[in-house]
C-alpha positions as CSV (number, residue, x, y, z in Angstrom):
1,M,21.4,-5.3,11.4
2,T,23.9,-5.3,14.3
3,R,23.2,-1.7,15.5
4,P,20.5,0.9,15.0
5,P,21.0,3.2,12.1
6,T,22.5,6.6,12.7
7,A,20.2,9.7,12.8
8,A,21.2,10.6,9.2
9,Q,20.5,7.0,8.0
10,R,17.2,7.1,9.9
11,R,16.2,10.3,8.1
12,V,16.9,8.6,4.8
13,I,14.8,5.6,5.8
14,D,11.9,7.8,7.0
15,A,12.0,9.8,3.7
16,A,11.7,6.8,1.5
17,D,8.8,6.7,-1.0
18,P,5.9,5.2,1.0
19,V,4.9,2.8,-1.8
20,T,8.1,1.8,-3.7
21,G,10.6,2.4,-0.9
22,R,12.9,4.3,-3.2
23,L,15.6,6.0,-1.2
24,K,17.5,9.3,-1.6
25,G,20.8,10.0,0.2
26,T,24.5,10.2,-0.1
27,E,26.4,7.3,-1.5
28,A,27.9,6.6,1.9
29,Q,24.5,6.5,3.6
30,L,23.0,4.3,1.0
31,A,25.9,1.9,1.0
32,A,25.7,1.7,4.8
33,L,22.0,0.8,4.6
34,V,22.8,-1.9,2.0
35,R,25.5,-3.4,4.4
36,H,23.0,-3.5,7.2
37,G,20.4,-5.3,5.0
38,L,18.0,-2.3,5.1
39,A,18.3,-1.4,1.5
40,F,19.3,-2.9,-1.9
41,R,20.7,-1.4,-5.0
42,H,18.7,-2.2,-8.1
43,A,20.6,-4.1,-10.7
44,R,19.3,-2.1,-13.6
45,P,20.2,1.5,-14.5
46,P,19.9,4.1,-13.0
47,H,20.7,1.7,-10.1
48,D,18.5,3.4,-7.5
49,H,18.3,2.2,-3.9
50,F,15.2,0.8,-2.3
51,L,14.2,-0.4,1.2
52,T,14.3,-4.1,1.8
53,P,11.4,-5.8,3.8
54,A,13.6,-5.3,6.9
55,G,13.9,-1.6,6.1
56,H,10.1,-1.2,5.6
57,R,9.6,-3.0,9.0
58,L,12.1,-0.7,10.7
59,R,10.4,2.4,9.4
60,D,6.9,1.2,10.2
61,A,7.8,0.1,13.7
62,E,9.0,3.6,14.7
63,P,6.9,6.0,12.8
64,V,7.8,9.7,12.9
65,A,5.3,12.3,13.9
66,P,3.5,13.5,10.8
67,A,4.0,17.1,9.8
68,P,1.0,19.4,9.7
69,E,0.8,19.3,5.9
70,T,-1.5,17.9,3.3
71,P,-0.6,14.4,2.0
72,S,0.5,15.8,-1.4
73,A,2.6,18.5,0.3
74,S,4.4,16.2,2.7
75,G,5.0,13.5,0.1
76,V,3.0,10.9,2.2
77,F,0.4,9.0,0.3
78,A,-2.4,6.9,1.8
79,A,-5.1,5.2,-0.2
80,R,-8.7,5.7,0.7
81,I,-9.9,2.8,2.8
82,G,-13.4,4.3,3.2
83,G,-15.1,6.0,6.2
84,E,-12.3,8.4,7.0
85,E,-13.2,11.4,9.1
86,D,-11.0,13.8,7.1
87,P,-10.5,12.3,3.7
88,P,-8.3,13.9,1.1
89,A,-10.0,16.2,-1.4
90,A,-11.2,14.6,-4.6
91,G,-10.2,16.0,-7.9
92,P,-7.6,15.8,-10.6
93,A,-4.7,16.1,-8.2
94,R,-5.9,13.2,-6.2
95,V,-6.4,11.1,-9.4
96,R,-2.8,11.8,-10.4
97,E,-1.6,10.9,-6.9
98,V,-3.5,7.6,-7.0
99,H,-2.3,6.7,-10.5
100,S,1.3,7.5,-9.5
101,A,1.1,5.3,-6.4
102,W,-0.4,2.4,-8.3
103,Q,2.3,2.6,-11.0
104,G,4.9,2.7,-8.2
105,L,3.4,-0.4,-6.7
106,L,3.5,-2.3,-10.0
107,E,7.1,-1.3,-10.2
108,L,7.7,-2.6,-6.7
109,R,6.1,-5.9,-7.7
110,R,8.4,-6.1,-10.7
111,M,11.5,-5.5,-8.6
112,T,10.7,-7.6,-5.5
113,N,8.7,-10.6,-6.8
114,P,11.2,-13.4,-7.4
115,D,10.1,-13.8,-11.1
116,G,9.5,-10.1,-11.6
117,A,5.7,-10.7,-12.0
118,T,3.4,-7.6,-11.7
119,D,0.2,-9.5,-11.8
120,R,0.3,-10.6,-8.1
121,P,1.0,-8.8,-4.8
122,C,4.5,-8.4,-3.4
123,G,5.9,-8.5,0.1
124,W,5.0,-4.9,0.8
125,E,1.4,-5.6,0.1
126,R,1.3,-8.6,2.4
127,A,2.6,-6.4,5.2
128,H,0.1,-3.6,4.4
129,L,-3.0,-5.5,3.4
130,V,-5.6,-2.8,4.0
131,Q,-3.7,-0.1,2.2
132,A,-2.7,-2.4,-0.7
133,A,-6.3,-3.5,-1.3
134,A,-7.6,0.0,-1.0
135,L,-5.1,1.3,-3.5
136,A,-6.2,-1.3,-6.0
137,L,-9.8,-0.2,-5.6
138,E,-9.2,3.5,-5.6
139,A,-6.8,3.2,-8.6
140,A,-9.5,1.4,-10.5
141,G,-12.0,4.2,-9.9
142,H,-14.2,2.7,-7.2
143,T,-15.9,5.2,-4.8
144,P,-14.7,5.0,-1.2
145,A,-17.3,5.6,1.5
146,D,-17.4,8.9,3.3
147,A,-17.7,8.9,7.1
148,D,-21.4,9.2,7.2
149,A,-22.3,7.8,3.8
150,D,-24.3,4.6,3.2
151,R,-22.6,4.0,-0.2
152,G,-19.0,3.3,-1.2
153,Y,-16.4,0.7,-0.3
154,R,-14.8,0.2,3.1
155,V,-11.6,-1.9,3.5
156,R,-10.9,-3.3,6.9
157,A,-8.5,-5.7,8.6
158,T,-9.8,-9.1,9.8
159,P,-8.7,-11.7,12.4
160,Q,-7.8,-14.0,9.5
161,P,-4.1,-13.9,8.4
162,E,-3.5,-12.2,5.1
163,A,-7.2,-11.3,4.6
164,V,-9.1,-8.0,4.4
165,A,-12.8,-7.5,4.4
166,V,-14.4,-5.2,1.7
167,R,-17.9,-3.9,2.3
168,E,-20.0,-2.1,-0.2
169,P,-23.8,-1.7,0.3
170,D,-24.5,-1.8,-3.4
171,A,-24.5,-5.4,-4.7
172,A,-23.4,-4.4,-8.2
173,A,-20.6,-2.2,-6.8
174,L,-19.5,-5.0,-4.5
175,R,-19.2,-7.4,-7.4
176,A,-17.2,-4.8,-9.3
177,C,-14.8,-4.5,-6.4
178,S,-14.4,-8.3,-6.5
179,V,-13.5,-8.2,-10.2
180,T,-11.0,-5.4,-9.6
181,L,-9.2,-7.2,-6.8
182,E,-9.0,-10.4,-8.7
183,A,-7.5,-8.6,-11.7
184,A,-5.0,-7.0,-9.2
185,G,-3.8,-10.5,-8.1
186,W,-6.1,-11.1,-5.0
187,Q,-8.1,-14.2,-4.2
188,V,-11.6,-13.1,-3.4
189,G,-14.6,-14.8,-1.9
190,E,-18.1,-13.3,-1.3
191,Y,-19.8,-14.1,2.0
192,T,-22.9,-13.1,4.1
193,E,-22.9,-11.6,7.6
194,P,-24.8,-14.1,9.8
195,R,-26.7,-11.4,11.7
196,T,-27.2,-8.6,9.2
197,R,-27.3,-10.8,6.0
198,A,-25.2,-8.1,4.3
199,R,-22.8,-9.4,1.7
200,Y,-19.1,-8.7,1.9
201,L,-15.8,-9.8,0.4
202,L,-12.8,-11.5,1.9
203,A,-9.6,-10.9,-0.1
204,S,-6.1,-12.3,0.2
205,P,-3.0,-11.7,-1.9
206,R,-2.5,-14.5,-4.4
207,R,0.9,-16.3,-4.1
208,V,1.0,-18.0,-7.5
């Protein structure tokens, strides 16, 4: 990228699907983003365009101010990481959103992993560890913690590179989270907090 994208190109980048990076725009806009290394044209029909890792980084580095709309109305999806002050409403609509996001992530794995594998995380997940792990858990039906609840999972960043911590007070539910993450392509270990003796998971995206 030799110069910043134009305002029109930036709007196309900002409007990309938050999970798959699928782009919508004019042929000229999309072709310009491809030339600048911010997008690529999928080789298979219908030959849609998607953000490259550089395009994702550009969008994430300069986020636009969110519109005062619900996630489903604005098209912005965020997986439940647990403990949110204002979580999205549960129900059939949320279930559909989560399922759609998970299917989109599997498609992103297929398109961006060198061998087209869908059984291990892709580059987007490595750049968005907490959201990626939370999506795997929510898509599998695990219960995220409410802000003041003493049950449900919580996914948090850690000082370790490419690792997130997953906490769940219920031992059986914590083990179930471990099984889900391993099936989703994560390497998972269970550890004990030195002071509280509480058990928790450390999960990292599997590379092979």
